[in-house]
VMD Tcl script that draws the C-alpha trace (Angstrom):
set ca {
  {36.30 -27.35 -7.70}
  {37.12 -24.12 -5.92}
  {39.91 -24.21 -3.33}
  {38.58 -23.34 0.16}
  {39.80 -20.09 1.66}
  {42.30 -20.53 4.48}
  {41.62 -18.64 7.71}
  {44.60 -17.66 9.84}
  {42.86 -15.82 12.71}
  {41.55 -17.71 15.73}
  {37.91 -17.70 16.78}
  {37.42 -15.11 19.49}
  {34.90 -13.11 21.49}
  {34.51 -10.99 18.34}
  {32.58 -13.97 16.93}
  {29.96 -13.44 19.64}
  {31.02 -16.36 21.85}
  {32.86 -16.35 25.15}
  {35.28 -19.23 24.80}
  {36.56 -19.03 28.36}
  {34.02 -21.40 29.96}
  {33.95 -23.68 26.93}
  {37.69 -24.17 27.20}
  {37.67 -24.45 30.98}
  {35.08 -27.23 30.70}
  {37.06 -28.90 27.94}
  {40.34 -28.92 29.86}
  {38.72 -29.79 33.20}
  {36.97 -32.78 31.60}
  {40.16 -33.83 29.80}
  {42.05 -33.93 33.09}
  {39.11 -35.38 35.05}
  {39.05 -38.48 32.81}
  {42.82 -38.74 32.24}
  {43.63 -40.77 35.36}
  {40.83 -43.33 34.89}
  {41.59 -43.52 31.16}
  {45.21 -44.36 31.97}
  {44.21 -46.98 34.52}
  {41.70 -48.57 32.14}
  {44.21 -48.68 29.28}
  {46.14 -51.29 31.30}
  {43.09 -53.57 30.88}
  {42.55 -52.70 27.22}
  {39.45 -50.74 28.24}
  {38.31 -47.25 27.36}
  {35.99 -44.53 28.57}
  {32.86 -46.48 27.58}
  {33.90 -49.29 29.93}
  {34.31 -46.74 32.71}
  {30.83 -45.32 32.17}
  {29.22 -48.75 32.18}
  {31.14 -49.81 35.30}
  {30.21 -46.58 37.04}
  {26.48 -46.74 36.44}
  {26.17 -50.49 37.06}
  {27.93 -49.92 40.39}
  {25.74 -46.90 41.23}
  {22.54 -48.81 40.41}
  {23.09 -52.56 40.83}
  {20.38 -54.48 39.04}
  {19.97 -51.79 36.40}
  {18.13 -53.10 33.35}
  {20.10 -52.88 30.11}
  {17.35 -50.64 28.69}
  {17.82 -48.13 31.55}
  {21.60 -48.18 31.11}
  {21.15 -47.42 27.41}
  {18.90 -44.50 28.32}
  {21.32 -43.21 30.96}
  {24.33 -43.35 28.65}
  {22.37 -42.28 25.55}
  {24.06 -44.90 23.40}
  {22.84 -47.63 21.06}
  {22.53 -51.33 21.88}
  {25.32 -51.98 19.41}
  {27.67 -49.56 21.20}
  {26.90 -51.11 24.58}
  {27.05 -54.70 23.38}
  {30.81 -54.91 22.76}
  {31.73 -53.11 25.99}
  {29.30 -55.10 28.10}
  {30.44 -58.39 26.58}
  {34.05 -57.63 27.57}
  {33.12 -56.58 31.11}
  {31.03 -59.72 31.61}
  {33.65 -62.05 30.09}
  {36.37 -60.48 32.25}
  {34.27 -60.89 35.40}
  {33.58 -57.24 36.24}
  {29.81 -57.38 35.65}
  {27.25 -60.15 35.93}
  {24.00 -60.37 34.02}
  {20.77 -61.93 35.26}
  {17.30 -62.26 33.81}
  {14.45 -60.31 35.41}
  {12.20 -62.05 37.94}
  {8.95 -61.03 36.29}
  {10.10 -60.48 32.71}
  {12.55 -63.17 31.59}
  {13.50 -61.05 28.56}
  {14.82 -58.31 30.83}
  {18.58 -58.32 31.42}
  {19.69 -56.93 34.79}
  {23.30 -55.89 35.35}
  {25.17 -56.21 38.63}
  {28.79 -55.52 39.54}
  {30.97 -58.38 40.72}
  {33.32 -57.84 43.64}
  {36.09 -57.34 41.10}
  {33.92 -54.80 39.25}
  {33.14 -52.91 42.45}
  {36.84 -52.73 43.36}
  {37.78 -51.34 39.94}
  {34.91 -48.82 39.93}
  {35.95 -47.56 43.37}
  {39.59 -47.19 42.30}
  {38.54 -45.17 39.26}
  {36.15 -43.00 41.29}
  {38.70 -42.38 44.04}
  {41.17 -40.72 41.68}
  {38.38 -38.52 40.31}
  {37.08 -37.69 43.80}
  {40.60 -36.74 44.87}
  {40.90 -34.34 41.89}
  {37.55 -32.74 42.78}
  {38.46 -32.38 46.47}
  {41.84 -30.85 45.62}
  {40.11 -28.29 43.41}
  {37.58 -27.43 46.12}
  {40.43 -26.90 48.61}
  {41.49 -23.93 46.46}
  {38.02 -22.36 46.49}
  {35.77 -20.72 49.09}
  {33.52 -23.16 51.00}
  {30.34 -21.92 49.30}
  {31.76 -22.89 45.90}
  {30.75 -26.52 46.35}
  {27.00 -25.81 46.20}
  {27.40 -23.31 43.36}
  {29.46 -25.80 41.39}
  {26.83 -28.51 41.84}
  {24.09 -26.11 40.80}
  {26.03 -25.02 37.70}
  {26.70 -28.58 36.56}
  {23.10 -29.58 37.23}
  {21.87 -26.62 35.17}
  {24.02 -27.86 32.26}
  {22.08 -31.16 32.20}
  {19.08 -31.40 29.87}
  {15.91 -30.78 31.93}
  {14.39 -34.15 30.97}
  {17.45 -35.96 32.37}
  {17.54 -34.15 35.71}
  {15.13 -36.51 37.52}
  {17.49 -39.41 36.78}
  {20.42 -37.43 38.17}
  {18.43 -36.50 41.28}
  {17.54 -40.16 41.78}
  {21.22 -41.15 41.61}
  {22.21 -38.36 44.01}
  {19.59 -38.10 46.71}
  {19.75 -34.90 48.68}
  {21.17 -32.51 46.13}
  {19.89 -29.39 47.86}
  {21.68 -27.03 45.48}
  {19.57 -28.33 42.67}
  {16.17 -27.37 44.00}
  {17.00 -23.68 43.49}
  {17.47 -24.26 39.76}
  {14.12 -25.98 39.48}
  {12.44 -23.10 41.34}
  {14.00 -20.57 38.97}
  {12.86 -22.57 35.95}
  {9.29 -22.79 37.30}
  {9.22 -19.01 37.83}
  {10.46 -18.40 34.29}
  {7.73 -20.61 32.84}
  {4.94 -18.83 34.78}
}
mol new
graphics top color blue
foreach p $ca { graphics top sphere $p radius 0.5 }
foreach p [lrange $ca 0 end-1] q [lrange $ca 1 end] { graphics top cylinder $p $q radius 0.2 }
display resetview
């Protein structure tokens, strides 16, 4: 077997990619999740627990099938996390009124409190960043992040965040491009 060649030069713009935004997104996300990750570690929880807590609290009564679609994970991945959150009293599960096979997820008071604590540290980080930027940056930032979301997932995001005015401009631009 041939020994692979070792490369000692870093990837750069010469490779045809601007790494600046990629790395800014990487480091911003790393720091954005660091505080909640640290808080959750005290419970023996991870990022998956945070995501489940967040979306169950944002949409109480969410069917398990919708949560799977939102998180884009498998039943198996969700099962372990959900079992822990239910056993520890952060989430409750009920059967659907019309379809008894449907499992609906609700936060408990304990689950709501934890989700708010996690969100508050993230909201504080966002607000501190916006304090350093011009006022109009808020709408541009929302529009940029929205544009990064796959088009088929945007209606779900709009439903979670009613009134995202910055987002309608992106949809108008996309419609013009298609015509």
